[in-house]
N, C-alpha and C positions, 0 to 999 in steps of 0.2 A: 440587743436592744439599743437603739440610738438614744443619747441623752436628750431630754426635752428642756427647752428653755423655761425656767420657772416663770419668767415674765410672760411668755407666750401662753403658758398654762393658765396663769391667773387671769389674764385678759380674755382668754378663750372661754373659761368657765363663766366669767361675768357676762360675756356676750351671749353664750349659749342659753343661760338662764335669765337673761335680760334684767340682771340685778347685781348690785354690789353688796347685798345683804346676805351674809353667810347663813343666817337662820333660814332664809327662803331657799337657798341652794341645798342646805341640809334636808329640808322638808322634801324638796324635789328628788333628792337622791335616796330618800328613805333612811336617813341617819337620824336616830333618836337623840334628842338633847335632854340631858338630865342636869339638875342642879343639886349639889350636896355640899355639906361642910367638908372642905379639904384643907388640911393643915399645911402640907408641904408643896402643893401644886395649885396653879390657878385653873388648870384644866387638863384633861387628857383624852386621847382617842383610843378606842379599843374595838376589836371585832370579836364577837363571841357567837359561836354556832352560826356563822354566816350573817349575823346581824351587826350593823355598825352603830356605835354609841359614842357620843361626845359628852363628857361630864365636865361641867363648869362649877367652879367654886361659888357657893351661894352668896358669898360676901362681896362679889365684884360689883363695881359701879357699871352702869349701862354701857358707857363708852369703852371701858376696859373689857367688858364682857363681849362686845362686838369684835374687838381685836383678838381676844383669846379664842373665840369661836372660829374666826377666819384662820388663825394659826393652827388650830386643831383640824380644820378642814384641809389645810395644807398637808398635815401629816397623813390624813386619809388618802389624799390624792398622790402624795409623793413617797410615803414610807409605810405603806400598809403592812408590810411584813416585819417591821422593826418593833421590838418590845422594849420600850424605854425603861419602865421600872426594872425589868430584868437586867438591862445594861447598867443601870445605876447601882444595883445592889449585888449583882452576881459576877460582873466582869470589870475589867479595867479599861474598857473601851470609852473613848471620849465622845459623848453625844453632841458636842457643840455644832458640828457640821449639820446635823439633822435639824437642830433647833434654829440655826441661822437660815436654813432653807425654808423652814416653815414660817419664820418671821418675814422673809423676803416674799414668799407667796402672799401672806396676809397683807403686807404693805401694798403690793401691786394689785391685789384683788380689790382692796378697799379704796385705793387712790390710784387708779390706773393711768391717768394722764397728768402731766408728762412723766417720763421715766424718772424714778427717784434716784437711781444709780445705774451704772452701766454693767452689762454682763462682763465677767472676767473669766478667761480660761486659765486654769492653773494646771500646769503639767508637773507631775511628780517624777 
């Protein structure tokens, strides 16, 4: 599978759904949004029995909630098979890369023009 540009994905999703509102995109994709008291997270994405859910902390202000929803939408589109809570509590894997990618998606989805930062290719 070829790597996809996060910027291109974010802009493509906004263009396809004709909105920069992550709540509208989630509704179009059938992703259920829930709000609950969360102590350690601002939000999370999960898939259960083929159904997509984004849970947002009920204490978020509306602007923060918009960003967190876009961030979690980024996880849905980029990292569907990654279980972050499992990574946090059962492995020594560093989830920073996945969080940075979701942040990048959210920024470019919400504020698509002009580019906020350039793509960089990192070779290991």
